C-alpha atoms as one frame of an Amber mdcrd trajectory, in Angstrom:
protein
 303.219  26.775 -81.752 302.930  26.957 -77.957 305.898  28.602 -76.220 307.962
  26.392 -73.831 306.655  28.347 -70.820 302.989  27.923 -71.818 303.658  24.305
 -72.751 305.052  23.614 -69.272 302.049  25.254 -67.594 299.722  23.217 -69.820
 301.484  19.946 -69.116 302.175  20.305 -65.399 298.665  19.288 -64.241 298.649
  16.372 -66.712 302.043  15.111 -65.554 300.932  15.298 -61.926 297.662  13.523
 -62.695 298.979  10.754 -64.983 300.520   8.507 -62.264 297.253   8.668 -60.291
 295.241   7.713 -63.378 297.558   4.749 -64.004 297.271   3.734 -60.347 293.493
   3.603 -60.777 293.765   1.753 -64.103 296.125  -0.820 -62.572 293.721  -1.372
 -59.692 290.795  -1.778 -62.106 292.708  -4.232 -64.339 294.382  -6.086 -61.490
 297.874  -5.175 -62.703 300.937  -4.345 -60.633 303.545  -1.637 -61.218 306.079
  -4.385 -61.981 303.924  -5.695 -64.832 304.079  -2.333 -66.596 307.834  -2.045
 -66.101 308.250  -0.040 -62.887 310.583  -2.169 -60.769 312.327  -0.818 -57.659
 315.736  -2.491 -57.419 319.427  -1.607 -57.719 319.464  -2.621 -61.392 316.844
   0.058 -62.067 319.158   2.845 -60.884 322.058   1.426 -62.898 319.967   1.214
 -66.072 318.615   4.726 -65.497 322.157   6.124 -65.261 323.254   4.216 -68.372
 320.311   5.643 -70.282 321.092   9.179 -69.137 324.731   8.802 -70.147 324.005
   7.325 -73.582 321.399   9.980 -74.427 323.457  12.970 -73.285 326.674  11.714
 -74.890 324.847  11.092 -78.171 323.326  14.583 -78.265 326.605  16.366 -77.581
 328.521  14.173 -80.021 325.972  14.965 -82.730 326.177  18.685 -81.930 329.980
  18.512 -82.120 329.846  16.830 -85.538 327.301  19.362 -86.822 329.531  22.197
 -85.641 332.721  20.705 -87.118 331.069  20.229 -90.504 329.516  23.714 -90.297
 325.935  22.511 -90.357 325.114  24.376 -87.143 326.205  27.651 -85.582 326.242
  28.261 -81.837 325.321  31.402 -79.956 328.955  32.001 -78.958 329.906  32.155
 -82.647 327.276  34.742 -83.547 327.082  37.174 -80.614 329.488  39.213 -78.587
 329.852  39.126 -74.822 327.960  42.434 -74.650 324.951  41.014 -76.481 324.998
  37.749 -74.545 325.968  38.428 -70.900 327.558  35.591 -68.976 325.271  33.764
 -66.563 326.735  33.561 -63.015 327.983  30.047 -62.198 325.674  29.475 -59.161
 322.636  30.510 -61.216 323.718  28.330 -64.139 324.374  25.334 -61.853 320.940
  25.716 -60.267 319.327  25.866 -63.709 321.216  22.745 -64.839 320.094  20.765
 -61.776 316.535  22.051 -62.188 316.493  20.986 -65.838 317.778  17.538 -64.844
 314.975  17.022 -62.321 312.462  18.304 -64.871 313.845  15.890 -67.472 313.623
  12.975 -65.038 310.016  13.851 -64.172 308.852  14.401 -67.767 310.743  11.357
 -69.047 309.517   9.193 -66.183 305.850  10.099 -66.603 305.891   9.722 -70.402
 307.644   6.347 -70.157 305.196   5.199 -67.493 302.281   6.138 -69.767 303.515
   5.143 -73.230 306.209   2.448 -72.873 304.815   1.224 -69.564 301.044   1.096
 -69.275 300.075   1.593 -72.938 302.687  -0.773 -74.405 301.684  -3.459 -71.896
 297.991  -3.185 -72.852 298.751  -3.138 -76.591 300.914  -6.268 -76.319 297.918
  -8.102 -74.845 296.003  -7.441 -78.075 298.720  -7.219 -80.758 302.005  -8.924
 -81.528 304.921  -6.951 -80.014 306.122  -5.138 -83.158 302.591  -4.018 -84.037
 302.008  -2.917 -80.446 305.257  -0.911 -80.566 304.303   0.700 -83.881 300.842
   1.645 -82.622 302.100   2.968 -79.290 304.841   4.983 -80.992 302.299   6.505
 -83.374 300.080   7.558 -80.448 303.150   8.956 -78.669 304.031  11.048 -81.736
 300.474  12.276 -82.305 300.151  13.294 -78.632 302.875  15.895 -79.205 300.637
  17.678 -81.716 298.399  18.766 -78.832 300.936  21.432 -77.842 303.150  21.661
 -80.951 300.275  22.243 -83.377 300.741  22.171 -87.149 304.519  22.922 -87.052
 304.903  19.689 -85.084 303.918  17.678 -88.165 307.547  17.870 -89.329 308.601
  15.996 -86.184 306.073  13.174 -86.470 308.294  10.633 -88.309 311.180  11.330
 -85.939 308.965  11.043 -82.855 307.584   7.733 -84.133 311.133   6.409 -84.509
 312.064   7.779 -81.078 309.078   5.930 -79.604 310.313   2.721 -81.218 313.820
   3.238 -79.792 312.345   3.606 -76.309 310.287   0.424 -76.719 313.469  -1.397
 -77.762 315.118  -0.008 -74.628 312.393  -1.549 -72.472 312.711  -4.893 -74.250
 316.516  -4.794 -73.956 316.178  -4.091 -70.237 314.051  -7.175 -69.623 310.767
  -5.271 -69.472 312.102  -2.721 -66.975 311.382   0.913 -67.900 314.579   2.271
 -66.340 316.767   2.315 -69.466 314.016   3.943 -71.547 313.396   6.412 -68.716
 317.082   7.324 -68.615 317.256   7.806 -72.387 314.132   9.958 -72.446 315.240
  12.067 -69.475 318.712  12.467 -70.976 317.300  13.718 -74.271 314.949  16.148
 -72.507 317.765  17.489 -70.319 320.316  17.603 -73.138 318.019  19.436 -75.542
 316.967  21.884 -72.820 320.601  22.580 -71.856 321.767  22.973 -75.457 318.799
  25.174 -76.320 319.181  27.384 -73.246 322.953  27.780 -72.993 324.345  27.028
 -76.471 321.484  28.155 -78.731 322.365  26.218 -81.906 320.854  27.299 -85.221
 320.977  25.354 -88.500 322.990  27.013 -91.276 320.450  28.437 -93.720 322.516
  27.671 -96.832 322.463  23.926 -96.110 319.554  21.634 -97.101 316.852  21.279
 -94.436 316.906  17.474 -94.595 320.559  17.607 -93.488 320.501  20.345 -90.828
 316.886  20.130 -89.634 314.444  22.911 -88.809 315.114  25.626 -86.210 313.988
  24.617 -82.696 312.601  21.320 -84.023 314.642  18.248 -83.065 314.247  15.044
 -85.079 313.757  16.879 -88.387 317.113  16.042 -89.986 318.551  12.803 -91.310
 321.398  13.111 -88.771 318.899  13.167 -85.889 317.312   9.999 -87.257 320.752
   8.386 -87.587 321.360   9.193 -83.916 318.136   7.369 -83.027 319.181   4.367
 -85.119 322.651   4.294 -83.563 321.141   4.466 -80.078 318.772   1.595 -80.875
 321.680  -0.501 -82.162 323.766   0.261 -79.081 321.087  -0.750 -76.602 320.149
  -3.842 -78.629 323.782  -5.013 -78.534 323.699  -4.251 -74.834 320.898  -6.808
 -74.600 323.458  -9.419 -75.685 325.554  -8.818 -72.610 328.007  -6.200 -73.904
 326.768  -3.601 -71.404 325.428  -4.092 -67.850 321.880  -2.858 -68.434
């Protein structure tokens, strides 16, 4: 499996190139940015912030539950202060802000590609649910490029995650902002938890319950989080939340 550092170096050129490729594809097909879900208005910022909040709150709530029920151990529970020196607050704050911007960029580009451009093209050919299933499958398979064979365990979870993000676009009236916020929030939350809290599944517990080390979306609780998020944003579509 590719290390996070090598993965970032591999992806950086692709993430810089992707918006330009979509710009060219839109010009060729006669499509606008609005048609693929990129709308610049005040509602977009509001939906983006809602998505960030829902995703981050969900991740930390799940981590809290896993810790309470002793399904996960954190770095602070396993190491002493000598083994794990404290990171200075300015350095930690800078890292947190950097991770947030990275999450917004990665989430934004992936949503533009998969839930934006690709979902729009697929819905021209297929009925919406089939388009969502196909796009989510391609989204999941794309992660194998850098995750390799170990990433096979995450494929079902990534497919479900793709579906949740499509639902977020539908719930937001075709606007990508809510899906972008969710995606960015998950990227930031996982990066923060992995870097500063270092959770590890308890080895004595079944893998289906605690998941695999350093592989999100490989436990039934992770899938339940996705389902809960989908339900929350779908109810939001009925006017319960100002998406």
